[in-house]
N, CA, C and O atoms as a GROMACS GRO file, in nm:
protein
  236
    1MET      N    1  -1.943   0.972  -2.003
    1MET     CA    2  -1.818   1.004  -1.970
    1MET      C    3  -1.829   1.060  -1.813
    1MET      O    4  -1.913   1.142  -1.775
    2GLU      N    5  -1.720   0.994  -1.724
    2GLU     CA    6  -1.757   1.035  -1.609
    2GLU      C    7  -1.706   1.159  -1.528
    2GLU      O    8  -1.620   1.240  -1.563
    3GLY      N    9  -1.786   1.156  -1.404
    3GLY     CA   10  -1.775   1.282  -1.351
    3GLY      C   11  -1.668   1.304  -1.267
    3GLY      O   12  -1.617   1.198  -1.230
    4GLN      N   13  -1.604   1.426  -1.214
    4GLN     CA   14  -1.469   1.435  -1.160
    4GLN      C   15  -1.514   1.330  -1.024
    4GLN      O   16  -1.428   1.249  -0.989
    5GLU      N   17  -1.617   1.331  -0.965
    5GLU     CA   18  -1.648   1.268  -0.849
    5GLU      C   19  -1.608   1.118  -0.883
    5GLU      O   20  -1.551   1.048  -0.799
    6GLU      N   21  -1.629   1.088  -0.966
    6GLU     CA   22  -1.620   0.919  -0.994
    6GLU      C   23  -1.457   0.900  -0.992
    6GLU      O   24  -1.410   0.820  -0.910
    7GLN      N   25  -1.377   0.968  -1.075
    7GLN     CA   26  -1.259   0.978  -1.111
    7GLN      C   27  -1.173   1.005  -0.952
    7GLN      O   28  -1.057   0.965  -0.938
    8LYS      N   29  -1.230   1.061  -0.866
    8LYS     CA   30  -1.149   1.089  -0.760
    8LYS      C   31  -1.163   0.950  -0.681
    8LYS      O   32  -1.060   0.899  -0.636
    9LYS      N   33  -1.299   0.884  -0.662
    9LYS     CA   34  -1.289   0.784  -0.586
    9LYS      C   35  -1.240   0.656  -0.664
    9LYS      O   36  -1.228   0.554  -0.597
   10LYS      N   37  -1.212   0.651  -0.800
   10LYS     CA   38  -1.124   0.540  -0.870
   10LYS      C   39  -0.970   0.542  -0.835
   10LYS      O   40  -0.899   0.443  -0.824
   11GLU      N   41  -0.928   0.693  -0.819
   11GLU     CA   42  -0.804   0.724  -0.787
   11GLU      C   43  -0.754   0.708  -0.650
   11GLU      O   44  -0.634   0.705  -0.623
   12LEU      N   45  -0.884   0.694  -0.533
   12LEU     CA   46  -0.844   0.684  -0.409
   12LEU      C   47  -0.846   0.532  -0.410
   12LEU      O   48  -0.743   0.479  -0.367
   13ALA      N   49  -0.933   0.463  -0.446
   13ALA     CA   50  -0.928   0.310  -0.464
   13ALA      C   51  -0.801   0.225  -0.528
   13ALA      O   52  -0.762   0.114  -0.493
   14LYS      N   53  -0.754   0.305  -0.621
   14LYS     CA   54  -0.598   0.254  -0.670
   14LYS      C   55  -0.506   0.311  -0.586
   14LYS      O   56  -0.394   0.261  -0.598
   15LEU      N   57  -0.516   0.393  -0.510
   15LEU     CA   58  -0.382   0.447  -0.400
   15LEU      C   59  -0.416   0.322  -0.279
   15LEU      O   60  -0.319   0.261  -0.234
   16LYS      N   61  -0.534   0.292  -0.235
   16LYS     CA   62  -0.568   0.231  -0.119
   16LYS      C   63  -0.508   0.085  -0.177
   16LYS      O   64  -0.430   0.012  -0.116
   17ARG      N   65  -0.555   0.065  -0.293
   17ARG     CA   66  -0.512  -0.081  -0.336
   17ARG      C   67  -0.328  -0.101  -0.313
   17ARG      O   68  -0.264  -0.190  -0.258
   18GLN      N   69  -0.296  -0.006  -0.365
   18GLN     CA   70  -0.150  -0.025  -0.341
   18GLN      C   71  -0.093   0.020  -0.238
   18GLN      O   72   0.028   0.042  -0.248
   19ALA      N   73  -0.147   0.040  -0.138
   19ALA     CA   74  -0.093   0.055   0.003
   19ALA      C   75  -0.100  -0.098   0.069
   19ALA      O   76  -0.018  -0.158   0.139
   20THR      N   77  -0.265  -0.148   0.007
   20THR     CA   78  -0.279  -0.278   0.088
   20THR      C   79  -0.167  -0.368   0.038
   20THR      O   80  -0.092  -0.433   0.110
   21GLU      N   81  -0.168  -0.360  -0.122
   21GLU     CA   82  -0.088  -0.468  -0.161
   21GLU      C   83   0.074  -0.462  -0.093
   21GLU      O   84   0.135  -0.568  -0.085
   22VAL      N   85   0.125  -0.361  -0.055
   22VAL     CA   86   0.246  -0.362   0.008
   22VAL      C   87   0.229  -0.441   0.147
   22VAL      O   88   0.292  -0.537   0.193
   23ALA      N   89   0.112  -0.360   0.202
   23ALA     CA   90   0.092  -0.458   0.367
   23ALA      C   91   0.048  -0.605   0.344
   23ALA      O   92   0.017  -0.678   0.438
   24SER      N   93   0.048  -0.646   0.207
   24SER     CA   94   0.003  -0.811   0.203
   24SER      C   95   0.138  -0.865   0.212
   24SER      O   96   0.157  -0.971   0.271
   25ASN      N   97   0.277  -0.774   0.132
   25ASN     CA   98   0.352  -0.833   0.115
   25ASN      C   99   0.451  -0.841   0.248
   25ASN      O  100   0.543  -0.922   0.260
   26ILE      N  101   0.417  -0.749   0.338
   26ILE     CA  102   0.470  -0.785   0.498
   26ILE      C  103   0.414  -0.858   0.564
   26ILE      O  104   0.486  -0.906   0.652
   27HIS      N  105   0.289  -0.901   0.564
   27HIS     CA  106   0.196  -0.993   0.596
   27HIS      C  107   0.273  -1.144   0.567
   27HIS      O  108   0.302  -1.236   0.645
   28ASP      N  109   0.292  -1.130   0.427
   28ASP     CA  110   0.341  -1.282   0.403
   28ASP      C  111   0.464  -1.312   0.430
   28ASP      O  112   0.490  -1.432   0.416
   29ILE      N  113   0.573  -1.228   0.473
   29ILE     CA  114   0.710  -1.229   0.510
   29ILE      C  115   0.692  -1.271   0.644
   29ILE      O  116   0.755  -1.365   0.691
   30VAL      N  117   0.598  -1.198   0.715
   30VAL     CA  118   0.583  -1.213   0.900
   30VAL      C  119   0.514  -1.382   0.893
   30VAL      O  120   0.563  -1.468   0.968
   31GLU      N  121   0.425  -1.410   0.819
   31GLU     CA  122   0.358  -1.560   0.815
   31GLU      C  123   0.463  -1.656   0.796
   31GLU      O  124   0.497  -1.738   0.882
   32ASP      N  125   0.507  -1.647   0.701
   32ASP     CA  126   0.584  -1.748   0.626
   32ASP      C  127   0.759  -1.745   0.614
   32ASP      O  128   0.833  -1.836   0.650
   33ARG      N  129   0.792  -1.635   0.564
   33ARG     CA  130   0.955  -1.634   0.530
   33ARG      C  131   1.013  -1.544   0.656
   33ARG      O  132   1.119  -1.491   0.620
   34LEU      N  133   0.980  -1.511   0.788
   34LEU     CA  134   1.059  -1.401   0.852
   34LEU      C  135   1.208  -1.390   0.853
   34LEU      O  136   1.286  -1.298   0.828
   35TRP      N  137   1.223  -1.516   0.890
   35TRP     CA  138   1.372  -1.582   0.919
   35TRP      C  139   1.464  -1.551   0.792
   35TRP      O  140   1.580  -1.509   0.796
   36SER      N  141   1.405  -1.575   0.703
   36SER     CA  142   1.485  -1.556   0.565
   36SER      C  143   1.483  -1.448   0.513
   36SER      O  144   1.588  -1.402   0.468
   37ASP      N  145   1.350  -1.373   0.503
   37ASP     CA  146   1.343  -1.237   0.429
   37ASP      C  147   1.309  -1.131   0.515
   37ASP      O  148   1.232  -1.042   0.478
   38PHE      N  149   1.371  -1.133   0.647
   38PHE     CA  150   1.349  -1.019   0.746
   38PHE      C  151   1.412  -0.906   0.704
   38PHE      O  152   1.366  -0.797   0.737
   39ASP      N  153   1.525  -0.914   0.625
   39ASP     CA  154   1.581  -0.809   0.572
   39ASP      C  155   1.496  -0.697   0.457
   39ASP      O  156   1.530  -0.583   0.424
   40GLU      N  157   1.403  -0.758   0.424
   40GLU     CA  158   1.310  -0.669   0.333
   40GLU      C  159   1.230  -0.585   0.405
   40GLU      O  160   1.181  -0.482   0.357
   41MET      N  161   1.213  -0.622   0.516
   41MET     CA  162   1.073  -0.541   0.612
   41MET      C  163   1.115  -0.375   0.596
   41MET      O  164   1.026  -0.294   0.570
   42PRO      N  165   1.240  -0.335   0.612
   42PRO     CA  166   1.247  -0.193   0.626
   42PRO      C  167   1.210  -0.110   0.478
   42PRO      O  168   1.154  -0.002   0.456
   43GLY      N  169   1.260  -0.201   0.402
   43GLY     CA  170   1.209  -0.134   0.253
   43GLY      C  171   1.099  -0.113   0.249
   43GLY      O  172   1.051  -0.001   0.233
   44LEU      N  173   1.024  -0.232   0.266
   44LEU     CA  174   0.866  -0.280   0.266
   44LEU      C  175   0.806  -0.160   0.355
   44LEU      O  176   0.711  -0.103   0.302
   45ALA      N  177   0.848  -0.108   0.486
   45ALA     CA  178   0.783  -0.041   0.606
   45ALA      C  179   0.800   0.126   0.532
   45ALA      O  180   0.746   0.230   0.567
   46GLN      N  181   0.871   0.107   0.448
   46GLN     CA  182   0.883   0.275   0.387
   46GLN      C  183   0.805   0.297   0.291
   46GLN      O  184   0.723   0.387   0.276
   47GLU      N  185   0.840   0.188   0.207
   47GLU     CA  186   0.686   0.159   0.110
   47GLU      C  187   0.572   0.192   0.149
   47GLU      O  188   0.499   0.271   0.089
   48LEU      N  189   0.545   0.132   0.255
   48LEU     CA  190   0.399   0.105   0.280
   48LEU      C  191   0.357   0.268   0.342
   48LEU      O  192   0.260   0.332   0.300
   49VAL      N  193   0.432   0.308   0.425
   49VAL     CA  194   0.440   0.453   0.515
   49VAL      C  195   0.422   0.549   0.366
   49VAL      O  196   0.316   0.611   0.361
   50ALA      N  197   0.483   0.560   0.286
   50ALA     CA  198   0.471   0.642   0.175
   50ALA      C  199   0.331   0.647   0.075
   50ALA      O  200   0.282   0.750   0.028
   51ALA      N  201   0.275   0.486   0.054
   51ALA     CA  202   0.178   0.456   0.025
   51ALA      C  203   0.066   0.493   0.106
   51ALA      O  204  -0.029   0.550   0.051
   52CYS      N  205   0.063   0.474   0.213
   52CYS     CA  206  -0.017   0.534   0.320
   52CYS      C  207  -0.023   0.682   0.317
   52CYS      O  208  -0.137   0.728   0.322
   53GLN      N  209   0.086   0.777   0.308
   53GLN     CA  210   0.048   0.888   0.307
   53GLN      C  211   0.008   0.953   0.205
   53GLN      O  212  -0.032   1.068   0.220
   54LYS      N  213   0.008   0.890   0.072
   54LYS     CA  214  -0.043   0.927  -0.053
   54LYS      C  215  -0.208   0.894  -0.048
   54LYS      O  216  -0.285   0.942  -0.131
   55VAL      N  217  -0.243   0.825   0.038
   55VAL     CA  218  -0.373   0.833   0.052
   55VAL      C  219  -0.438   0.944   0.130
   55VAL      O  220  -0.537   1.011   0.104
   56ARG      N  221  -0.357   0.944   0.233
   56ARG     CA  222  -0.439   1.043   0.356
   56ARG      C  223  -0.374   1.193   0.257
   56ARG      O  224  -0.408   1.299   0.310
   57ASP      N  225  -0.322   1.202   0.177
   57ASP     CA  226  -0.271   1.346   0.112
   57ASP      C  227  -0.391   1.364   0.015
   57ASP      O  228  -0.450   1.472   0.012
   58PHE      N  229  -0.433   1.246  -0.075
   58PHE     CA  230  -0.540   1.283  -0.172
   58PHE      C  231  -0.662   1.307  -0.091
   58PHE      O  232  -0.736   1.400  -0.122
   59SER      N  233  -0.694   1.212   0.034
   59SER     CA  234  -0.833   1.236   0.092
   59SER      C  235  -0.836   1.359   0.149
   59SER      O  236  -0.940   1.400   0.202
   0.00000   0.00000   0.00000
């Protein structure tokens, strides 16, 4: 049975991974498809801010 501390570490890692995935999507647009997909940026930016806020709130 996992300890509470280990569960917290796993949850924090999950939240960080989710934020990193959004950041990676933003990076892909900037690097490869800026002029065709720039309209996705505002939504992704909001999603990234929310994901980072979850990490900060959890910590």
